[in-house]
C-alpha positions in Angstrom: -28.2 -10.5 -5.6 -30.3 -7.7 -7.0 -34.0 -8.4 -7.6 -37.2 -6.3 -7.6 -40.6 -7.4 -6.7 -43.9 -5.9 -7.8 -46.8 -6.4 -5.3 -50.5 -5.4 -5.7 -52.2 -4.9 -2.3 -56.0 -5.4 -2.5 -58.2 -3.8 0.3 -61.7 -2.6 0.5 -63.0 -2.6 4.1 -62.2 -0.8 7.3 -60.2 -3.7 9.0 -58.1 -4.1 5.9 -57.0 -0.4 5.9 -55.7 -0.9 9.5 -53.8 -4.1 8.6 -52.4 -2.4 5.4 -50.9 0.6 7.3 -48.0 -1.3 9.0 -47.4 -3.4 5.9 -46.8 -0.2 3.8 -44.5 1.1 6.6 -42.5 -2.1 6.5 -42.2 -2.0 2.7 -40.8 1.6 2.9 -38.4 0.6 5.7 -37.3 -2.4 3.6 -36.7 -0.3 0.5 -34.6 2.1 2.5 -32.5 -0.7 4.1 -32.1 -2.9 1.0 -32.3 -0.8 -2.1 -30.8 -3.6 -4.2 -34.1 -5.6 -3.6 -36.8 -3.0 -3.9 -40.5 -3.7 -3.6 -42.8 -1.8 -5.9 -46.3 -1.6 -4.4 -49.6 -0.8 -6.1 -52.7 -0.3 -4.0 -56.2 -1.4 -5.2 -59.3 -0.2 -3.2 -62.4 -2.2 -4.2 -64.8 0.3 -2.6 -66.5 -2.3 -0.4 -66.6 0.3 2.3 -67.1 3.8 0.8 -68.5 6.2 3.4 -65.9 8.7 4.6 -66.1 7.4 8.2 -65.6 3.8 7.0 -62.9 4.4 4.4 -61.2 7.8 3.6 -60.7 8.8 7.2 -58.3 5.9 7.6 -56.3 7.0 4.7 -56.2 10.6 6.0 -55.2 9.9 9.6 -53.0 6.9 9.1 -51.0 8.6 6.4 -51.8 5.9 3.8 -51.0 6.6 0.1 -54.0 7.2 -2.1 -55.1 4.0 -4.0 -53.6 3.6 -7.4 -56.9 2.1 -8.4 -60.3 2.8 -6.8 -62.8 0.3 -8.2 -66.0 1.8 -6.7 -67.9 -1.5 -6.4 -70.0 -0.4 -3.4 -72.7 -2.3 -1.7 -74.7 -5.3 -3.0 -75.4 -8.9 -2.4 -72.5 -11.2 -1.8 -72.7 -12.6 -5.3 -73.0 -9.3 -7.0 -70.3 -7.6 -4.9 -67.8 -10.5 -5.2 -68.4 -10.9 -9.0 -68.0 -7.2 -9.7 -64.8 -7.1 -7.7 -63.4 -10.2 -9.5 -64.1 -8.7 -12.9 -62.6 -5.3 -12.1 -59.6 -6.7 -10.1 -58.7 -9.0 -13.0 -58.5 -6.0 -15.4 -56.0 -4.3 -13.0 -53.9 -7.4 -12.6 -53.7 -8.0 -16.4 -52.6 -4.4 -16.8 -50.0 -4.3 -14.0 -48.7 -7.9 -14.2 -47.5 -8.1 -10.6 -45.3 -10.7 -9.1 -47.6 -11.2 -6.2 -51.1 -10.2 -4.9 -51.6 -9.6 -1.2 -55.0 -9.9 0.4 -56.1 -9.3 4.0 -58.6 -10.9 6.4 -61.9 -12.4 5.4 -64.1 -10.0 3.4 -65.5 -10.3 -0.1 -62.6 -8.2 -1.2 -60.2 -10.8 0.2 -61.8 -13.7 -1.8 -62.3 -11.7 -5.0 -58.6 -10.6 -4.9 -57.3 -14.1 -4.3 -59.5 -15.6 -7.0 -58.6 -13.1 -9.6 -54.9 -13.6 -8.9 -55.1 -17.4 -8.7 -56.9 -17.6 -12.1 -54.1 -15.5 -13.6 -51.5 -17.7 -12.0 -50.2 -14.9 -9.9 -49.0 -16.0 -6.4 -51.3 -15.0 -3.6 -50.2 -13.9 -0.1 -52.9 -14.1 2.6 -52.3 -11.9 5.7 -54.3 -13.3 8.7 -54.5 -16.8 7.3 -55.6 -19.9 9.2 -58.5 -18.4 11.2 -61.5 -20.6 11.7 -64.8 -20.0 13.5 -66.1 -23.4 12.2 -69.4 -21.8 11.3 -69.9 -22.1 7.6 -73.1 -19.9 7.8 -70.8 -16.9 8.3 -69.8 -15.4 4.9 -66.4 -14.5 6.4 -65.7 -18.2 7.1 -66.3 -19.2 3.5 -64.1 -16.3 2.4 -61.2 -17.2 4.6 -61.3 -21.0 3.9 -61.4 -20.5 0.2 -58.7 -17.9 0.2 -56.4 -20.1 2.3 -56.7 -23.0 -0.1 -55.7 -20.9 -3.1 -52.9 -18.9 -1.4 -49.2 -19.5 -1.8 -48.1 -17.6 1.2 -50.1 -18.0 4.4 -49.2 -15.5 7.1 -50.7 -16.7 10.4 -51.2 -14.6 13.5 -51.2 -17.4 16.0 -50.1 -21.0 16.5 -53.8 -22.0 16.5 -54.1 -20.7 13.0 -51.1 -22.8 11.9 -52.7 -25.9 13.4 -56.0 -25.1 11.7 -54.3 -25.1 8.3 -52.4 -28.3 9.1 -55.6 -30.1 9.8 -56.8 -29.0 6.3 -53.7 -30.4 4.7 -52.0 -27.0 4.2 -48.4 -26.9 5.4 -46.4 -25.5 2.4 -46.0 -21.7 2.5 -47.2 -21.3 6.0 -45.5 -18.7 8.2 -46.2 -17.9 11.9 -45.6 -14.2 12.0 -47.8 -12.7 14.7 -50.7 -10.3 14.4 -50.5 -7.3 12.1 -53.2 -5.5 14.1 -51.0 -5.6 17.1 -48.3 -4.0 15.0 -50.8 -1.3 14.1 -51.7 -0.7 17.7 -48.1 -0.3 18.6 -47.5 2.0 15.7 -50.5 4.3 16.2 -51.4 4.3 19.9 -49.2 7.3 20.8 -50.6 9.3 17.9 -54.1 8.4 19.0 -53.6 9.5 22.5 -52.1 12.8 21.3 -54.6 13.7 18.7 -57.9 12.1 19.8 -60.3 14.3 21.7 -63.2 11.8 21.8 -63.1 11.2 25.6 -63.5 14.9 26.2 -66.1 15.4 23.5 -68.2 12.6 24.9 -67.5 13.6 28.5 -66.2 10.1 29.3 -64.0 9.1 32.2 -61.6 6.1 31.9 -63.1 2.8 33.0 -66.5 4.3 33.4 -68.3 3.0 30.3 -69.1 0.0 28.1 -68.0 0.3 24.4 -70.1 -1.6 21.8 -69.8 -2.5 18.2 -72.4 -4.5 16.2 -72.1 -5.2 12.5 -71.9 -8.9 11.6 -74.5 -10.1 9.2 -75.5 -12.9 11.5 -76.7 -10.3 14.0 -77.8 -7.4 11.8 -79.8 -9.6 9.3 -81.7 -11.6 11.9 -84.3 -9.3 13.5 -84.8 -11.4 16.6 -81.1 -11.5 17.3 -80.7 -7.7 16.8 -83.7 -7.0 19.0 -82.3 -9.2 21.8 -78.9 -7.6 21.6 -80.3 -4.1 21.9 -82.6 -5.1 24.8 -79.5 -6.3 26.6 -77.6 -3.1 25.8 -80.4 -0.9 27.0 -80.5 -2.9 30.3 -76.8 -2.6 30.8 -77.2 1.2 30.5 -80.2 1.2 32.9 -78.1 -0.7 35.4 -75.8 2.3 35.6 -73.0 1.5 33.2 -73.1 4.0 30.3 -73.1 2.3 26.8 -71.3 4.0 23.9 -72.0 2.6 20.4 -70.3 3.8 17.2 -72.9 2.5 14.8 -72.1 0.7 11.6 -74.2 2.0 8.6 -75.6 -1.5 8.0 -76.7 -1.8 11.6 -78.3 1.7 11.6 -80.3 0.8 8.5 -81.6 -2.4 10.1 -82.5 -0.7 13.3 -84.5 1.9 11.4 -86.2 -0.8 9.3 -87.2 -2.6 12.5 -88.2 0.5 14.4 -85.6 0.0 17.1 -84.6 3.3 18.5 -82.2 2.9 21.5 -83.0 5.4 24.3 -80.4 4.6 26.9 -77.5 3.8 24.6 -75.3 6.7 23.4 -75.2 6.1 19.6 -72.4 7.7 17.6 -71.6 7.8 13.9 -68.6 5.5 13.0 -65.4 6.8 14.6 -61.9 6.9 13.2 -59.3 4.3 14.0 -57.4 6.7 16.4 -60.6 7.6 18.2 -61.5 3.9 18.4 -58.1 3.0 20.0 -58.7 5.6 22.7 -62.2 4.4 23.4 -61.1 0.8 23.6 -58.2 1.4 25.9 -60.3 3.4 28.3 -63.4 1.2 28.4 -64.4 -0.8 31.4 -65.7 -3.6 29.2 -66.2 -4.0 25.4 -69.1 -5.8 23.8 -68.7 -6.7 20.1 -69.2 -9.1 17.3 -66.1 -7.9 15.5 -63.0 -10.1 15.4 -60.7 -7.1 15.3 -62.2 -5.4 18.3 -62.0 -8.7 20.3 -58.3 -8.7 19.7 -57.8 -5.0 20.4 -59.7 -5.5 23.7 -57.2 -8.2 24.5 -54.2 -6.0 23.5 -55.4 -3.4 26.0 -56.4 -5.9 28.6 -60.0 -4.8 28.6 -62.5 -7.6 29.3 -64.6 -8.4 26.2 -68.1 -9.8 25.8 -68.6 -11.3 22.3 -72.1 -11.2 20.8 -71.6 -14.4 18.9 -71.7 -18.2 19.7 -68.2 -18.8 18.4 -65.0 -16.8 17.7 -62.0 -17.3 15.4 -59.9 -15.7 18.1 -60.1 -18.6 20.6 -57.0 -17.5 22.5 -59.0 -14.5 23.9 -61.5 -16.9 25.4 -59.0 -19.5 26.6 -57.1 -16.8 28.6 -60.3 -15.5 30.2 -60.4 -12.1 28.6 -63.3 -12.8 26.3 -66.8 -14.4 27.0 -69.1 -15.6 24.3 -72.7 -14.7 25.0 -74.5 -14.8 21.6 -77.6 -12.7 21.6 -79.0 -13.8 25.0 -80.0 -10.4 26.5 -79.8 -11.7 30.1 -76.3 -13.1 29.6 -75.3 -9.8 27.9 -76.3 -7.8 30.9 -74.9 -10.2 33.5 -71.5 -10.7 31.8 -71.0 -7.0 31.0 -71.6 -6.0 34.6 -69.7 -8.9 36.2 -66.9 -9.6 33.9 -63.4 -9.7 35.3 -59.8 -9.6 33.9 -58.3 -12.7 32.5 -54.8 -14.2 32.6 -52.1 -11.6 32.3 -49.1 -13.9 31.6 -50.2 -15.4 28.2 -49.5 -13.5 25.0 -50.3 -15.4 21.7 -50.2 -12.6 19.2 -46.5 -12.1 18.5 -43.9 -9.4 19.3 -45.2 -6.6 17.2 -42.9 -7.4 14.3 -45.3 -9.3 12.1 -45.1 -7.0 9.1 -41.3 -7.1 9.1 -41.5 -10.9 9.1 -43.9 -10.9 6.2 -41.8 -8.6 4.1 -38.7 -10.7 4.9 -40.4 -13.9 4.0 -41.5 -12.5 0.6 -38.0 -11.2 -0.2 -36.3 -14.4 0.9 -38.6 -16.5 -1.4 -38.0 -14.2 -4.3 -34.2 -14.4 -3.8 -34.3 -18.2 -3.7 -36.4 -18.4 -6.8 -33.9 -16.1 -8.7 
């Protein structure tokens, strides 16, 4: 049977560009293998992240096609940003009339894309569905819960995610495919190690430093939490473990506002994905509030210290590779300096073929409906 499928991918933030890359590769591979069932893909960039280091560098080094539509929404409150995205995405969808909209992760871009499609009765596919931190104060938790409940295809990275959806009464359209970020690591690690010069540039030796990222609103927007985290990081460095921190623009702005100027921490501008992979792989320990970085630490078998009280990636904690410390500066120091490897034998994130499984599921559904 010959069919064609028109998909609009909607992205806007750094983690989504990473998840998008292997999906686009899988679509190209599918079209070459099955030309009788082509997928026509359009790319919409909302502009949620817009600095070169947070956006364009990913398109450049990962070989991503230029967006077909760049909406230029930029920064703003959650309501403003989501509303502007919803309005502008709707205009694109009315014009393009896709068969499906694909959204990624848990950002305002994710929710706006899913809402715009659902209100136009366009099927929604959610990549990285079913994750739950069970903390409704996190905007990401609201985004992922609402997106899941209006999605038609829910592509889950883990069995835990499948079970979370089942508890909420969602069983139709649920697929356990594995983690697309693991696909991305497998796809780009060799290139990263060949091209990146960041270890030499920073004069770092493998397993000799702590790598840190801090960007979640729960940390950056609460002065006492941010101060406590940076007190801990400064103490880690004073204890003899160098601390390397690629600094998110939001975090930099808050530090300047609060008059926090780290003296012991090596602060960098945001780094590219390829540089980040190399820094992660070679770190002795990683401290972060990022879900994606928690997973990448696990992929590289690097102990992780999470600067939150909960995580949606519970498998990393259950296997001993990740420890939740919140913003307690003493726990940050103690755990960073004393953390040990976890269980080697457990691997909950799939076989590196998540994107192929996603494309296959979409095509199989289209064939059945036609």
